[in-house]
C-alpha positions in Angstrom: 99.6 76.9 101.9 100.0 80.7 101.3 102.4 81.1 104.2 104.4 78.2 103.2 104.8 79.8 99.6 105.9 83.0 101.0 108.5 81.1 103.4 110.0 79.6 100.3 109.6 82.7 98.0 111.3 85.2 100.3 113.7 82.6 102.1 112.3 83.1 105.6 113.7 80.9 108.4 110.4 80.3 110.2 106.8 81.6 110.3 107.8 83.9 112.9 109.2 86.3 110.5 106.3 86.2 108.3 104.0 86.8 111.4 106.2 90.0 112.3 105.9 91.3 108.6 102.3 90.6 109.0 102.1 92.8 112.4 104.1 95.5 110.9 101.4 95.7 107.9 98.6 95.7 110.4 100.3 98.6 112.2 100.7 100.6 108.9 97.1 100.1 108.2 95.8 100.8 111.6 97.7 104.1 111.5 96.0 104.6 108.0 92.5 103.9 109.3 92.8 106.0 112.5 93.9 108.9 110.3 90.7 108.5 108.2 88.7 109.3 111.3 90.4 112.6 112.1 89.2 116.0 111.2 90.3 117.5 107.7 93.1 119.8 109.1 94.6 117.0 111.3 94.1 114.7 108.6 96.0 116.4 106.2 99.2 116.4 108.3 99.3 113.0 109.6 98.5 111.5 106.2 101.5 113.4 104.6 103.7 112.5 107.6 102.8 108.6 107.1 103.0 108.7 103.3 106.5 110.2 103.5 107.6 107.4 106.0 106.4 104.8 103.7 107.7 106.3 100.8 111.4 106.5 102.5 111.0 102.8 103.2 110.1 102.2 99.3 106.8 100.7 100.0 105.0 103.7 98.5 105.5 106.7 95.9 105.2 110.2 97.2 102.0 111.0 95.3 100.2 108.1 97.2 97.1 108.6 99.2 95.8 106.9 102.3 94.0 104.0 100.1 97.3 102.9 98.9 98.5 102.1 102.4 95.2 100.1 102.9 96.2 98.3 99.7 99.7 97.0 100.7 100.3 93.4 101.2 102.9 91.2 103.1 104.6 90.7 99.9 105.4 94.5 99.8 106.8 94.6 103.2 108.9 91.2 102.7 110.4 92.9 99.3 112.0 95.6 101.6 113.9 93.3 103.8 117.6 93.2 103.4 117.5 89.6 102.4 115.3 90.2 99.6 117.1 93.4 98.4 120.6 91.7 98.3 118.8 89.1 96.0 117.2 91.6 93.8 120.6 93.6 93.4 122.4 90.6 92.2 124.7 90.1 94.9 123.3 86.8 96.0 121.3 84.1 93.4 119.1 82.8 95.8 117.3 84.1 99.3 118.9 81.4 101.1 122.4 82.4 100.1 121.7 86.1 100.6 120.7 85.0 103.9 123.8 83.3 104.6 125.8 86.5 103.5 124.1 88.6 105.9 124.3 86.1 108.8 128.0 85.7 108.3 128.7 89.4 108.2 129.5 90.0 104.7 126.9 92.6 104.0 127.6 96.3 104.9 125.4 99.3 104.4 127.8 102.4 104.1 130.4 101.6 106.8 128.1 99.7 109.0 127.9 95.8 109.0 124.3 94.6 109.2 123.6 90.9 110.4 120.0 91.0 110.4 118.1 89.5 107.4 114.9 91.3 108.5 116.5 94.7 108.4 114.1 97.1 106.5 116.3 99.0 103.8 115.1 102.3 103.0 115.5 104.0 99.5 118.3 106.1 100.8 120.2 103.0 102.0 119.7 100.7 99.0 122.7 102.4 96.9 125.1 101.9 99.8 124.9 98.1 100.3 128.0 96.1 99.5 129.3 92.8 100.0 132.8 92.1 100.9 132.9 88.7 99.7 133.5 87.8 95.9 131.2 84.9 95.1 133.0 82.2 93.1 131.3 81.4 89.9 129.5 78.0 90.0 130.9 75.9 87.2 128.3 74.6 84.7 127.6 70.8 85.0 128.5 70.2 81.1 131.7 71.7 81.9 132.6 69.6 85.0 131.8 66.5 83.2 133.7 67.4 80.1 136.8 68.0 82.5 136.3 64.3 84.2 135.9 62.6 80.8 
């Protein structure tokens, strides 16, 4: 039931996309767990590098520690997908509409067209997102009923 709720919330096409996000999360957690087992000198360098990578992706802040990585959830990974970021920016109203804009080639990051809804957006790329299609305003149901009467 939880998987189905996530599919609807984030507008995922199938469970495979959710499983992919789960495997990405497991990979980050495994890296954090392996860093915990290193000596203190090696640990500091690897920890800083992993936290910098995840903060560039927008999953953590620069002041985070390894425990924060272990506390990440699938929702955090899914929030950084292009499909969700477009909806959060207000370019699209629903996750399904944002997916359609991306797949149809209307979304650009900088000068590059991105047609993959699962693309992980970094913090640096977020302000560069643009849509070359102006969405028409949907008329209110009361306004259309008044015109027909």
